[in-house]
C-alpha positions in Angstrom: 110.0 88.8 93.9 106.8 88.7 92.6 104.4 91.3 93.9 100.4 91.6 94.3 97.9 93.7 94.0 95.4 93.8 96.9 92.1 95.3 96.3 89.2 96.4 98.9 86.2 98.0 97.5 83.0 99.9 99.8 80.5 96.6 99.6 83.6 94.1 100.7 85.0 95.4 103.2 85.3 94.0 106.8 85.2 96.0 110.5 88.4 94.8 112.0 88.1 95.4 116.0 91.7 95.3 117.9 92.5 92.3 119.6 92.6 94.1 123.1 89.8 96.6 122.4 90.5 98.0 126.0 94.1 99.8 124.7 94.0 103.4 124.5 95.0 104.0 120.6 94.4 107.2 118.3 94.4 107.7 115.0 95.6 110.8 113.5 96.4 112.0 109.8 99.2 114.4 109.0 100.1 115.5 105.8 104.0 114.4 104.1 106.4 117.1 103.8 107.5 117.7 100.3 111.1 116.6 101.1 110.2 113.5 103.5 111.7 111.2 101.0 111.8 110.7 97.2 108.4 109.6 97.3 107.2 112.2 98.5 108.7 114.5 96.3 107.4 112.5 93.2 104.3 112.1 94.6 103.5 116.0 95.5 104.8 116.5 91.8 101.9 114.1 90.4 99.7 116.1 92.6 101.0 119.4 91.4 100.2 117.8 87.4 97.0 116.5 87.4 95.5 116.0 91.4 95.2 119.0 92.6 91.7 120.0 91.3 90.9 116.6 91.7 91.2 116.5 95.8 94.3 114.7 95.6 95.5 113.6 98.6 99.1 112.7 100.3 99.1 112.1 103.8 100.5 109.7 106.4 98.2 107.9 108.8 99.4 107.2 112.4 98.5 105.0 115.2 99.1 106.2 118.0 99.7 104.5 121.7 100.6 106.7 125.0 101.9 109.2 122.8 103.8 107.1 120.9 103.5 106.2 116.9 103.3 102.7 116.6 102.2 101.9 113.0 102.0 104.3 110.1 100.8 104.1 106.4 101.4 106.5 103.9 97.7 106.7 101.3 97.7 108.6 98.1 94.9 109.0 95.7 94.8 108.3 92.0 98.6 108.0 91.1 99.2 108.4 86.9 102.1 105.0 88.0 99.3 102.9 88.4 97.4 103.1 85.2 94.9 100.5 86.5 93.7 102.7 89.4 90.5 104.6 89.2 90.4 108.4 89.6 88.5 107.4 92.5 91.3 105.0 94.0 93.8 105.4 96.9 96.7 103.6 97.0 98.0 102.7 100.5 101.7 102.6 100.7 104.6 101.9 102.8 103.2 100.6 105.8 104.8 100.2 108.7 104.5 98.9 112.6 107.2 99.2 115.2 109.1 95.6 116.1 108.1 95.4 119.3 104.3 96.0 118.8 103.7 93.8 116.1 101.2 90.7 116.6 98.6 92.6 118.3 96.6 93.6 115.0 97.6 97.3 114.9 98.3 96.7 111.1 94.7 96.0 109.9 93.1 98.3 112.3 94.9 101.3 111.2 93.8 99.8 107.3 90.1 100.1 108.6 90.3 102.9 110.0 91.8 104.7 106.8 88.9 103.1 104.8 86.3 104.2 107.4 88.0 107.8 107.1 87.6 107.3 103.1 84.4 105.4 102.7 83.6 106.0 99.3 87.1 104.9 97.8 88.3 101.7 96.3 91.6 101.0 97.6 94.6 99.1 96.1 97.9 97.5 98.2 101.0 96.0 96.7 102.4 93.5 99.0 105.9 91.2 97.9 104.8 87.5 97.6 106.9 86.3 100.9 105.3 89.0 103.4 103.1 86.6 105.2 102.7 88.8 107.7 101.2 92.0 105.6 99.2 89.3 103.8 97.4 88.0 106.9 96.9 92.0 107.9 95.4 93.2 104.7 93.1 90.1 104.2 91.9 90.9 108.0 91.3 94.2 107.2 88.8 92.9 103.8 91.2 93.6 101.2 91.6 90.7 98.7 94.3 89.4 95.9 93.1 91.1 92.8 96.5 90.4 90.5 100.0 90.4 90.0 102.0 93.3 88.8 105.0 93.5 87.0 107.1 96.9 86.6 108.1 98.4 83.1 111.5 99.9 82.7 109.9 103.6 82.9 108.8 102.6 86.7 105.2 102.2 86.0 103.0 98.7 87.4 100.8 96.6 84.9 98.8 93.8 85.7 100.6 91.0 84.7 97.5 88.3 85.4 94.2 88.7 87.1 93.6 86.4 90.0 90.5 84.6 90.7 89.1 84.7 94.3 85.5 83.3 94.4 83.4 85.9 95.5 85.6 88.7 95.0 85.8 88.2 91.2 82.7 87.9 90.8 81.7 91.2 92.6 84.8 93.1 91.9 84.9 96.5 89.6 87.0 97.3 86.6 90.1 99.4 88.4 
């Protein structure tokens, strides 16, 4: 399955508002423990090797509704596994919304809140080609398709093909 790189930079962002603005929601940022999963171990090691002095962050943003986490996203600043990413880049990955809470606009709302919190950063996400719900959500939050990716045998992602996307392609910077 093909992976797409979606990209958002400060000048191209849109502000996504909830479908029901009367809902009482809270966004919380939590530090991810070292041994949470295999990704957390790898990304904490990356932080130790090269990112500690550059403000490296690896955290989980949570959208909380009535005391219950309904949507969450892991966020990591620069990762060496993504050689196309700038030092000021942020990768948003492993995003989830509870099945019973889908369709309410929580995913693009959470992405917008992450972008607000880290306002001067460039953001990228990987989306599988068949994941239509994620594609709709990230596009509502101001992300645009930038390229298709291929994964090397060593686990690094490289840009396979850049995509042309009207306005975005003309304004985009090099990652």
